BALOBA-1460 file (C-alpha; in Angstrom, 3 decimals):
// residues 89
<rec num="1" residu="m" x="-2.789" y="4.748" z="-20.162"/>
<rec num="2" residu="p" x="-2.829" y="6.447" z="-23.575"/>
<rec num="3" residu="k" x="-0.046" y="8.827" z="-24.568"/>
<rec num="4" residu="i" x="-0.926" y="12.456" z="-23.923"/>
<rec num="5" residu="a" x="0.370" y="15.640" z="-25.503"/>
<rec num="6" residu="i" x="2.786" y="17.682" z="-23.465"/>
<rec num="7" residu="k" x="0.708" y="20.787" z="-24.223"/>
<rec num="8" residu="t" x="-2.247" y="19.351" z="-22.264"/>
<rec num="9" residu="l" x="-0.308" y="19.236" z="-18.975"/>
<rec num="10" residu="s" x="-1.008" y="21.904" z="-16.330"/>
<rec num="11" residu="e" x="1.796" y="23.926" z="-14.782"/>
<rec num="12" residu="a" x="1.435" y="21.841" z="-11.617"/>
<rec num="13" residu="d" x="1.727" y="18.604" z="-13.649"/>
<rec num="14" residu="i" x="4.812" y="19.901" z="-15.463"/>
<rec num="15" residu="s" x="6.387" y="20.923" z="-12.151"/>
<rec num="16" residu="r" x="5.712" y="17.476" z="-10.623"/>
<rec num="17" residu="l" x="6.950" y="15.711" z="-13.753"/>
<rec num="18" residu="i" x="10.221" y="17.689" z="-13.668"/>
<rec num="19" residu="e" x="10.594" y="16.871" z="-9.977"/>
<rec num="20" residu="m" x="10.080" y="13.171" z="-10.703"/>
<rec num="21" residu="a" x="12.563" y="13.280" z="-13.591"/>
<rec num="22" residu="w" x="15.215" y="14.855" z="-11.314"/>
<rec num="23" residu="e" x="14.729" y="12.218" z="-8.615"/>
<rec num="24" residu="d" x="17.292" y="9.460" z="-8.901"/>
<rec num="25" residu="r" x="14.943" y="6.676" z="-7.790"/>
<rec num="26" residu="t" x="11.940" y="7.514" z="-9.967"/>
<rec num="27" residu="p" x="12.108" y="5.457" z="-13.180"/>
<rec num="28" residu="f" x="10.833" y="6.728" z="-16.502"/>
<rec num="29" residu="d" x="8.246" y="3.935" z="-16.350"/>
<rec num="30" residu="a" x="6.676" y="5.536" z="-13.252"/>
<rec num="31" residu="i" x="6.526" y="8.891" z="-15.045"/>
<rec num="32" residu="e" x="4.877" y="7.204" z="-18.021"/>
<rec num="33" residu="k" x="2.365" y="5.489" z="-15.759"/>
<rec num="34" residu="s" x="1.539" y="8.753" z="-13.977"/>
<rec num="35" residu="f" x="1.522" y="11.154" z="-16.925"/>
<rec num="36" residu="g" x="1.381" y="9.025" z="-20.080"/>
<rec num="37" residu="l" x="4.676" y="10.405" z="-21.415"/>
<rec num="38" residu="s" x="7.364" y="8.126" z="-22.813"/>
<rec num="39" residu="e" x="11.048" y="8.604" z="-22.019"/>
<rec num="40" residu="p" x="11.683" y="10.550" z="-25.274"/>
<rec num="41" residu="q" x="8.709" y="12.810" z="-24.471"/>
<rec num="42" residu="v" x="10.080" y="13.444" z="-20.962"/>
<rec num="43" residu="i" x="13.454" y="14.334" z="-22.480"/>
<rec num="44" residu="q" x="11.699" y="16.695" z="-24.906"/>
<rec num="45" residu="l" x="9.789" y="18.339" z="-22.049"/>
<rec num="46" residu="m" x="12.938" y="18.689" z="-19.939"/>
<rec num="47" residu="r" x="14.810" y="20.233" z="-22.885"/>
<rec num="48" residu="h" x="12.015" y="22.759" z="-23.323"/>
<rec num="49" residu="e" x="11.430" y="23.614" z="-19.645"/>
<rec num="50" residu="l" x="14.995" y="23.703" z="-18.270"/>
<rec num="51" residu="k" x="17.844" y="26.082" z="-18.972"/>
<rec num="52" residu="r" x="20.394" y="24.559" z="-21.327"/>
<rec num="53" residu="g" x="23.008" y="23.949" z="-18.628"/>
<rec num="54" residu="s" x="20.453" y="22.395" z="-16.291"/>
<rec num="55" residu="f" x="19.191" y="20.131" z="-19.070"/>
<rec num="56" residu="e" x="22.705" y="18.996" z="-19.949"/>
<rec num="57" residu="l" x="23.479" y="18.295" z="-16.274"/>
<rec num="58" residu="w" x="20.258" y="16.287" z="-15.954"/>
<rec num="59" residu="r" x="20.995" y="14.270" z="-19.113"/>
<rec num="60" residu="k" x="24.460" y="13.376" z="-17.799"/>
<rec num="61" residu="r" x="22.890" y="12.200" z="-14.524"/>
<rec num="62" residu="v" x="20.175" y="10.013" z="-16.021"/>
<rec num="63" residu="t" x="21.955" y="8.556" z="-19.046"/>
<rec num="64" residu="g" x="22.533" y="4.889" z="-18.321"/>
<rec num="65" residu="r" x="21.443" y="5.242" z="-14.671"/>
<rec num="66" residu="a" x="20.029" y="1.883" z="-13.594"/>
<rec num="67" residu="t" x="17.523" y="3.476" z="-11.213"/>
<rec num="68" residu="k" x="15.886" y="5.428" z="-14.053"/>
<rec num="69" residu="h" x="15.123" y="2.296" z="-16.066"/>
<rec num="70" residu="v" x="13.087" y="-0.513" z="-14.502"/>
<rec num="71" residu="a" x="14.718" y="-3.104" z="-16.763"/>
<rec num="72" residu="l" x="18.160" y="-2.153" z="-15.396"/>
<rec num="73" residu="r" x="17.126" y="-2.006" z="-11.722"/>
<rec num="74" residu="s" x="17.801" y="-4.631" z="-9.159"/>
<rec num="75" residu="k" x="14.844" y="-6.995" z="-8.714"/>
<rec num="76" residu="l" x="15.047" y="-6.194" z="-4.992"/>
<rec num="77" residu="v" x="13.762" y="-2.644" z="-5.617"/>
<rec num="78" residu="e" x="9.986" y="-2.790" z="-5.760"/>
<rec num="79" residu="r" x="9.146" y="0.896" z="-5.333"/>
<rec num="80" residu="a" x="9.485" y="3.991" z="-7.513"/>
<rec num="81" residu="y" x="10.516" y="6.384" z="-4.764"/>
<rec num="82" residu="c" x="12.278" y="6.581" z="-1.421"/>
<rec num="83" residu="p" x="10.037" y="5.671" z="1.561"/>
<rec num="84" residu="t" x="10.858" y="8.995" z="3.236"/>
<rec num="85" residu="q" x="10.124" y="11.063" z="0.124"/>
<rec num="86" residu="y" x="6.477" y="11.763" z="0.936"/>
<rec num="87" residu="k" x="6.218" y="12.767" z="4.564"/>
<rec num="88" residu="n" x="2.864" y="13.039" z="6.289"/>
<rec num="89" residu="k" x="2.255" y="16.411" z="7.873"/>
């Protein structure tokens, strides 16, 4: 998937992207596959969209977190999200 500009994302896409970035089990690779944004682009978007304190809290959470980087994850984890995350109504 080609890289896309952050400005081309809809409000709904930005909201979902932020939700995915906050989730502990969603790696940056899954965000890139879904939205075409690299990790630095996601960081840039989060810096722009979140309040400063929220951004700093998020950066502390994701920095070095193995679940946010596929290369650091256990080979036993084959999914990008928790099985109970998307519940059928």
